[in-house]
C-alpha positions as CSV (number, residue, x, y, z in Angstrom):
1,M,-40.5,-19.4,-66.6
2,I,-39.6,-18.7,-63.0
3,K,-36.1,-19.9,-62.7
4,F,-34.9,-21.8,-59.6
5,L,-31.8,-19.5,-59.7
6,D,-31.1,-16.8,-62.2
7,L,-27.3,-16.4,-62.1
8,Q,-27.3,-13.9,-65.0
9,K,-29.6,-11.5,-63.1
10,I,-27.7,-12.0,-59.9
11,N,-24.3,-11.2,-61.5
12,F,-25.7,-8.4,-63.7
13,L,-26.5,-6.5,-60.5
14,H,-22.7,-5.9,-60.2
15,Q,-21.8,-6.1,-63.9
16,Q,-19.8,-2.9,-64.2
17,E,-17.7,-3.4,-61.1
18,I,-17.0,-7.1,-62.0
19,E,-16.1,-6.3,-65.6
20,E,-13.7,-3.5,-64.4
21,R,-12.0,-5.8,-62.0
22,I,-11.7,-8.7,-64.5
23,L,-10.3,-6.3,-67.1
24,N,-7.7,-4.9,-64.6
25,T,-6.7,-8.4,-63.7
26,F,-6.4,-9.4,-67.4
27,R,-4.2,-6.3,-68.1
28,S,-2.0,-6.9,-65.0
29,G,-0.5,-10.1,-66.5
30,W,-0.6,-11.7,-63.0
31,Y,-3.1,-14.5,-62.8
32,L,-2.2,-16.6,-59.7
33,L,-1.2,-15.8,-56.1
34,G,-1.3,-12.0,-56.7
35,N,-2.9,-9.0,-55.2
36,E,-6.5,-9.9,-56.0
37,V,-6.2,-13.0,-54.0
38,K,-4.5,-11.2,-51.1
39,N,-7.1,-8.5,-51.1
40,F,-10.0,-11.0,-51.1
41,E,-8.4,-13.1,-48.4
42,Q,-7.9,-10.0,-46.2
43,N,-11.5,-8.7,-46.8
44,L,-13.0,-12.2,-46.2
45,A,-11.0,-12.6,-43.0
46,Q,-12.2,-9.2,-41.8
47,Y,-15.8,-9.9,-42.7
48,I,-15.9,-13.3,-40.9
49,G,-13.9,-12.0,-38.0
50,V,-11.0,-14.4,-38.2
51,K,-7.2,-14.0,-38.3
52,N,-6.7,-16.1,-41.5
53,A,-8.5,-16.7,-44.8
54,I,-6.9,-18.9,-47.4
55,G,-8.3,-19.0,-51.0
56,V,-8.5,-22.4,-52.5
57,A,-9.8,-24.0,-55.7
58,N,-13.3,-25.1,-54.5
59,G,-15.3,-26.0,-51.4
60,L,-14.5,-29.7,-51.4
61,D,-10.8,-28.8,-51.4
62,A,-11.3,-26.4,-48.5
63,L,-12.6,-29.2,-46.3
64,R,-10.0,-31.7,-47.6
65,L,-7.2,-29.4,-46.8
66,I,-8.4,-28.7,-43.3
67,F,-8.4,-32.4,-42.4
68,R,-5.2,-33.0,-44.4
69,A,-3.5,-30.3,-42.4
70,Y,-4.7,-31.8,-39.1
71,I,-3.1,-35.1,-40.2
72,E,0.2,-33.4,-41.2
73,L,0.3,-31.6,-37.8
74,S,-0.4,-34.9,-36.0
75,V,-3.6,-33.7,-34.5
76,M,-5.3,-36.6,-36.4
77,Q,-4.3,-39.7,-38.1
78,K,-5.8,-42.0,-40.8
79,G,-8.4,-44.2,-39.3
80,D,-9.7,-41.6,-36.9
81,E,-13.4,-40.9,-36.8
82,V,-15.2,-37.6,-37.6
83,L,-18.9,-37.1,-36.7
84,V,-20.9,-35.7,-39.6
85,P,-24.6,-35.1,-40.3
86,A,-26.2,-38.0,-42.1
87,N,-28.2,-35.8,-44.5
88,T,-25.4,-33.6,-45.8
89,Y,-24.2,-33.2,-49.4
90,I,-21.7,-35.8,-50.4
91,A,-18.7,-33.4,-50.4
92,S,-18.7,-33.3,-46.6
93,I,-18.2,-37.0,-46.5
94,L,-15.7,-37.1,-49.4
95,A,-13.4,-34.7,-47.6
96,L,-13.1,-37.2,-44.8
97,S,-12.7,-40.4,-46.7
98,D,-10.2,-38.8,-49.1
99,N,-8.0,-38.3,-46.0
100,G,-8.4,-41.8,-44.7
101,L,-10.7,-40.6,-42.0
102,V,-13.8,-42.5,-41.1
103,P,-17.1,-40.6,-41.3
104,V,-19.6,-41.4,-38.5
105,L,-23.1,-40.3,-39.5
106,V,-25.4,-38.6,-37.0
107,E,-29.1,-38.0,-37.8
108,P,-30.4,-34.4,-38.2
109,D,-33.0,-32.6,-36.2
110,I,-36.2,-32.8,-38.3
111,N,-37.1,-29.3,-37.4
112,T,-33.9,-27.6,-38.5
113,Y,-32.4,-30.2,-40.9
114,N,-29.1,-29.6,-39.1
115,I,-27.1,-32.2,-37.1
116,D,-29.0,-33.1,-33.9
117,I,-26.6,-32.0,-31.2
118,T,-28.4,-34.1,-28.6
119,K,-27.4,-37.3,-30.6
120,I,-23.7,-36.5,-30.9
121,E,-22.3,-37.7,-27.6
122,E,-23.6,-41.3,-28.0
123,K,-21.6,-41.5,-31.2
124,I,-18.3,-40.5,-29.7
125,T,-15.6,-43.2,-29.3
126,S,-11.9,-43.2,-28.4
127,K,-11.2,-42.8,-32.1
128,T,-13.4,-39.6,-32.5
129,K,-11.2,-36.6,-33.2
130,A,-13.7,-34.0,-34.7
131,I,-17.2,-32.9,-35.3
132,L,-17.9,-31.7,-38.8
133,I,-21.0,-29.4,-38.5
134,V,-22.8,-28.4,-41.7
135,H,-24.8,-25.2,-41.7
136,L,-27.3,-26.8,-44.1
137,Y,-29.5,-24.7,-46.4
138,G,-27.9,-21.5,-44.8
139,R,-29.0,-22.1,-41.1
140,V,-26.4,-22.0,-38.4
141,V,-26.0,-25.0,-36.2
142,F,-24.2,-24.2,-32.9
143,S,-24.7,-24.1,-29.2
144,E,-22.9,-23.8,-25.9
145,S,-23.6,-27.5,-25.3
146,L,-21.8,-28.4,-28.6
147,R,-18.8,-26.3,-27.5
148,T,-18.8,-27.9,-24.1
149,L,-19.0,-31.4,-25.7
150,A,-16.1,-30.7,-27.9
151,Q,-14.0,-29.5,-25.0
152,K,-15.0,-32.4,-22.8
153,Y,-13.7,-34.9,-25.4
154,N,-10.9,-32.7,-26.9
155,L,-12.6,-32.7,-30.3
156,K,-12.0,-30.2,-33.1
157,I,-15.1,-28.4,-34.5
158,V,-14.9,-28.0,-38.3
159,E,-17.6,-26.0,-40.1
160,D,-18.8,-26.8,-43.5
161,N,-19.9,-23.2,-44.3
162,A,-20.5,-23.7,-48.0
163,Q,-24.2,-22.6,-47.7
164,A,-24.2,-20.1,-44.8
165,I,-21.8,-17.2,-45.4
166,G,-23.1,-14.2,-43.5
167,A,-25.2,-16.1,-41.0
168,T,-24.5,-15.4,-37.3
169,W,-24.9,-17.1,-33.9
170,Q,-24.9,-14.7,-31.0
171,G,-23.3,-12.1,-33.1
172,I,-20.5,-14.3,-34.3
173,K,-20.4,-15.2,-38.0
174,S,-20.4,-18.8,-39.2
175,G,-16.9,-19.6,-40.3
176,N,-15.7,-18.3,-36.9
177,L,-17.6,-20.6,-34.6
178,G,-15.3,-23.7,-34.7
179,D,-11.6,-24.3,-35.1
180,A,-11.7,-24.0,-38.9
181,A,-14.2,-23.6,-41.7
182,G,-14.5,-24.5,-45.3
183,F,-16.3,-22.3,-47.8
184,S,-17.6,-23.0,-51.3
185,F,-18.0,-20.1,-53.8
186,Y,-19.7,-22.3,-56.5
187,P,-21.7,-20.0,-58.7
188,G,-25.0,-20.8,-57.1
189,K,-23.9,-20.1,-53.6
190,N,-24.9,-16.9,-51.7
191,L,-21.4,-15.6,-52.5
192,G,-20.8,-17.1,-55.9
193,A,-17.8,-16.9,-58.2
194,L,-17.9,-17.2,-62.0
195,G,-16.6,-20.8,-61.7
196,D,-15.3,-22.9,-59.0
197,A,-13.7,-21.3,-55.9
198,G,-13.4,-21.8,-52.2
199,A,-11.7,-20.7,-49.0
200,V,-10.7,-21.8,-45.5
201,T,-11.0,-19.6,-42.4
202,T,-9.4,-20.1,-39.0
203,N,-7.8,-18.4,-36.1
204,D,-5.2,-21.1,-35.8
205,D,-2.0,-19.6,-37.4
206,V,-0.2,-22.9,-37.5
207,L,-3.1,-24.6,-39.2
208,A,-3.4,-21.7,-41.7
209,E,0.3,-21.9,-42.6
210,C,0.1,-25.6,-43.2
211,I,-3.1,-25.3,-45.3
212,R,-1.5,-22.6,-47.4
213,A,1.5,-24.7,-48.1
214,L,-0.5,-27.9,-48.8
215,A,-2.6,-26.0,-51.4
216,N,0.5,-24.9,-53.2
217,Y,2.1,-28.3,-53.9
218,G,3.2,-28.6,-50.3
219,S,5.5,-25.7,-50.7
220,K,6.1,-22.5,-48.7
221,Q,9.1,-21.6,-50.9
222,K,9.3,-22.4,-54.6
223,Y,10.9,-25.7,-55.4
224,V,11.1,-26.6,-51.6
225,N,8.3,-29.1,-50.8
226,I,7.8,-29.9,-47.1
227,Y,4.5,-31.8,-47.7
228,K,3.2,-34.0,-50.4
229,G,0.7,-31.3,-51.3
230,L,-1.8,-30.6,-54.1
231,N,-2.6,-27.8,-56.4
232,S,-5.7,-26.0,-55.0
233,R,-5.3,-22.3,-55.5
234,L,-7.9,-19.5,-55.9
235,D,-7.1,-17.7,-59.2
236,E,-6.9,-14.0,-59.5
237,I,-10.0,-13.5,-61.7
238,Q,-12.3,-15.4,-59.3
239,A,-10.8,-13.6,-56.4
240,A,-11.5,-10.2,-58.1
241,V,-15.1,-11.2,-58.8
242,L,-15.7,-12.5,-55.2
243,D,-14.1,-9.3,-53.7
244,V,-16.7,-7.2,-55.6
245,K,-19.6,-9.4,-54.5
246,L,-18.5,-9.7,-50.9
247,K,-19.4,-6.0,-50.4
248,Y,-23.1,-6.8,-51.1
249,I,-23.5,-10.2,-49.4
250,D,-25.3,-8.8,-46.3
251,A,-27.8,-6.9,-48.5
252,E,-28.4,-9.9,-50.7
253,N,-28.9,-12.2,-47.8
254,E,-31.5,-9.8,-46.4
255,Q,-33.3,-10.1,-49.7
256,R,-33.3,-13.8,-49.3
257,R,-34.7,-13.4,-45.8
258,Q,-37.5,-11.2,-47.1
259,I,-38.5,-13.8,-49.7
260,A,-38.3,-16.6,-47.1
261,H,-40.6,-14.6,-44.7
262,R,-43.2,-14.2,-47.5
263,Y,-43.1,-17.9,-48.2
264,I,-43.6,-18.8,-44.5
265,Q,-46.3,-16.2,-43.9
266,E,-48.3,-16.7,-47.1
267,I,-48.0,-20.4,-48.0
268,K,-51.1,-21.9,-46.4
269,N,-51.3,-25.4,-48.0
270,E,-51.7,-27.9,-45.1
271,K,-50.0,-30.6,-47.0
272,I,-46.8,-28.7,-47.1
273,I,-44.3,-28.6,-44.2
274,L,-42.5,-25.2,-44.2
275,P,-39.1,-24.6,-42.7
276,Q,-38.9,-23.1,-39.3
277,L,-38.0,-19.4,-38.9
278,P,-35.2,-19.1,-36.3
279,F,-35.9,-16.9,-33.3
280,N,-32.9,-14.8,-34.3
281,T,-33.4,-14.3,-38.0
282,A,-29.7,-13.5,-38.5
283,E,-29.0,-17.2,-37.9
284,H,-30.3,-18.1,-41.4
285,V,-29.3,-16.7,-44.8
286,W,-31.6,-19.0,-46.8
287,H,-29.3,-20.4,-49.3
288,L,-32.1,-22.8,-50.0
289,F,-35.8,-22.6,-49.0
290,V,-36.7,-26.3,-48.5
291,I,-40.3,-27.5,-48.0
292,R,-41.5,-31.1,-47.4
293,T,-44.5,-33.0,-48.6
294,A,-45.5,-36.6,-49.0
295,N,-46.5,-35.8,-52.6
296,R,-43.1,-34.2,-53.5
297,D,-42.8,-35.6,-57.0
298,R,-46.4,-34.8,-58.0
299,L,-45.9,-31.3,-56.6
300,Q,-42.7,-30.7,-58.5
301,S,-44.4,-31.9,-61.7
302,N,-47.3,-29.6,-61.1
303,L,-45.0,-26.6,-60.4
304,A,-43.1,-27.4,-63.6
305,D,-46.4,-27.3,-65.5
306,N,-46.9,-23.8,-64.0
307,S,-43.4,-22.8,-65.3
308,I,-41.8,-22.8,-61.9
309,Q,-38.4,-24.5,-61.6
310,T,-37.6,-26.4,-58.4
311,L,-34.8,-28.8,-57.3
312,I,-34.3,-31.6,-54.8
313,H,-31.5,-31.2,-52.2
314,Y,-30.7,-34.0,-51.9
315,P,-32.5,-37.1,-53.4
316,I,-30.1,-39.7,-52.2
317,P,-28.5,-39.4,-48.7
318,P,-24.8,-40.4,-48.3
319,H,-25.5,-43.7,-46.6
320,L,-27.3,-45.0,-49.6
321,Q,-24.7,-43.8,-52.2
322,E,-22.9,-46.6,-54.1
323,S,-19.6,-45.0,-53.5
324,Y,-19.8,-45.7,-49.7
325,K,-21.1,-49.2,-49.9
326,E,-17.9,-50.6,-48.4
327,L,-18.6,-48.8,-45.1
328,G,-21.9,-50.6,-44.7
329,F,-23.9,-47.4,-44.1
330,E,-26.9,-49.0,-45.8
331,K,-27.1,-51.5,-43.0
332,T,-27.9,-48.8,-40.5
333,S,-31.2,-47.0,-40.2
334,F,-31.2,-43.3,-40.8
335,T,-34.9,-42.8,-41.1
336,I,-34.9,-39.0,-40.6
337,S,-32.4,-38.5,-43.3
338,E,-34.3,-40.8,-45.6
339,D,-37.6,-39.0,-44.9
340,I,-36.1,-35.7,-45.7
341,A,-34.6,-37.0,-48.9
342,N,-37.9,-38.5,-50.0
343,T,-40.1,-35.4,-49.2
344,C,-37.9,-32.3,-49.7
345,L,-38.3,-29.7,-52.4
346,S,-36.4,-26.5,-52.9
347,L,-38.2,-23.4,-54.1
348,P,-36.8,-20.5,-56.0
349,I,-35.1,-17.9,-53.8
350,W,-32.4,-15.5,-54.8
351,P,-31.5,-11.8,-54.6
352,G,-33.2,-9.8,-57.4
353,M,-36.1,-12.3,-57.7
354,D,-39.2,-10.4,-58.9
355,S,-41.8,-9.9,-56.2
356,Q,-44.6,-11.0,-58.6
357,H,-42.6,-14.3,-59.2
358,V,-42.6,-14.9,-55.4
359,T,-46.4,-14.3,-55.5
360,S,-46.8,-16.8,-58.4
361,V,-44.9,-19.5,-56.5
362,I,-47.0,-18.9,-53.4
363,E,-50.3,-19.0,-55.4
364,A,-49.2,-22.2,-57.2
365,L,-48.5,-23.9,-53.9
366,N,-51.7,-22.8,-52.3
367,N,-53.7,-24.1,-55.3
């Protein structure tokens, strides 16, 4: 069986270091808001190139806290609109609606699967306060025109960087392109914990201070609560694991690029639409390698018969989810997002994946 993702093999690459750090954390007797979290936050901030990194419980909370902080700081208010790609994972949308903000969906570019920057301005209204960009599948979405657009309308740019840690745009890492960024360290991510974990990065000291307090029950000082906060703290054990793995993220992303290059060069089936290779390869860290075909379900079944696991990211776009029926998304046509949802298939790609397994996937697709 060729697994879609083999977390055991990925984590066993760093087994000794991880076990040592976990044991040290266990023996320390300090399991929350300790040195492991501080070390990881400092190292993550340095890696991304930002002033502040705040560890939180998960990727959804990272985005929730960014927008909650903007509301607390009176940058936004409930009822404001945030532009967001129509084909993103539901967490991007949940972070907005959970804060009483209104998600406004923008179709993606069919060639990159990221938000179509040329379609953003037509969606901006007097209520628009931010653009939530999602570096989907590990590919950066950014441009000078996006930055200019945000400045023109005084909009915040928030990055959903759950899938693209290590990717760069003109030498700047994702997570340092906008005003703030949310990270997920779900086990299957390029930088994955051994459970749920997340982080926020920003160069805005005031925003960072607010987020840090909000994530700790709304408190900067114990028993003194300045906000109606929540409990969303990165624990010491997950921080220790992530700090070990952060040292290897660039090398592991490069392994993903090498597999992606093989897929693009060697898959020759004309019925399969392959993802585009960016001109600057550093702009993509290939969290997912997503192909498209009109015969997606048949292909997935055939690959399963050949002992090759695949997944669909994502079979139901947000506008067709029952949970957002009250917003009337389903009355609007998002044909590009629906086409992607109906034809996409994610192939195995992960650091440590055996070269012969890559060959087997390619041969199965070509046959």
